[in-house]
N, C-alpha and C positions, 0 to 999 in steps of 0.2 A: 558505499559500497551497497548498502541493502536497495538503493533505487534500482539497481541492475539485475539483483540476485533474489529479491521477494517478489511476489505477484502484489497487485496493490491490495488486495481483501487480508492476505497476511500482514503486510506492512501497516496496514490500519488497525487490525487487531493489536499487534504489537504496540503501538503508538498510543492505544487506548487504555493500554495495562500500566505505561509509564507514570501516569500520575499516581496511581494507586500504590506502586511499588515504591515510588520514592516517598509517599506518605507512611507507608510500612516501615521503612529504612528509618525515616526521622523519628519516628515514636519508637525505636529499639527494637521492632519484632523481626529481626533477622533470621531466629530459629521458629517461627511461628509457622504453623501448617500451610496457612494460606500464601505466605510469602515463598515456601519452598515449591508450592503448587504452581505460583505463579513463574519462580524461576526455572521450573522444568518446562513450561511453554517459551519461555523467553530463549532457553538453551535451544530447544528444538527449531525455533525460528533463525538462529544462527549458524545451523550445520552448512548451509549453502553459502553463507556470507564469507566469501574468502575471494583474493585476489591482490592486485595492485592498484593504488591511487596515486595519480601525479598531482602534486600541489605546485602553486607558485604562490612563493613570498613575495611582498613588496609593501614596504612603510607600513607594516604592523597590519597587514591584510593577507587572508588566505584564500586562494581561488583553486577549485577543484578545475585542473584542465584535462584530466583524461582517467578513465578507469577501465579495467580489464578482468574479468574472472572465467575462470573454465565454467562455472555456473550461471553464467549471464543469460538473462532471459531476453535480451535485445538481439533481435536477429534482422540484418538488412534485407534479408528476403521477404520479410514479413510487413516493414514499418512503411510501406508504400502501399498507396490505393491504386497504382498501376498494376503493374505484373507482380503479384504476391504468389503465385503457384497455387492458387485457390484457397489461400488462408482467410479471405474476406470477400464477402458476396455483398456488394453495395444494397442488394435487395433486402439482407438482413436488416439493414438500419432501419426499414419503415418499421418491421415488427417490434424491434428494440425501442424505439422511440414510443410507438403506440403503448407497449407495455410499462414503460417507465412514466409514463404521463396517466397510467390508469387511476392512481389514486387522486391525481387533481381533478380528472373528469368525474369521479364519483362524489368527490367533496362539492364540485359546483351543481352536480344534479341533487344533492340534498340543501343546496343554498348556503354553503359554509365560505365565508370569504377566504380567499389563498388556498381553498381546497382541503382545508384541515379536516380530518374526521374526528 
């Protein structure tokens, strides 16, 4: 359900907290300030995570065959590169690619292998 209701960065943040949260629980820090702070963030992330999931059960396997949510970020009008009502302009891709490659170009300029600074 999270994959259709959380945006990518919110999902990455929540996922990055899970190992720390697990460790806090394992070591018995349920009532610690840091665990309560993390729980507040996790609770906030889950406010829009609601809906229905359809599963297929077969010989010990579980497969998700459908999801729907009133808070779904998936929009069929935007998921196409064709007629998306202006949501995506292919010209933007060149700038996006150039910006994301900046760290690699800078690293190459200073002679670092792999572009690492």
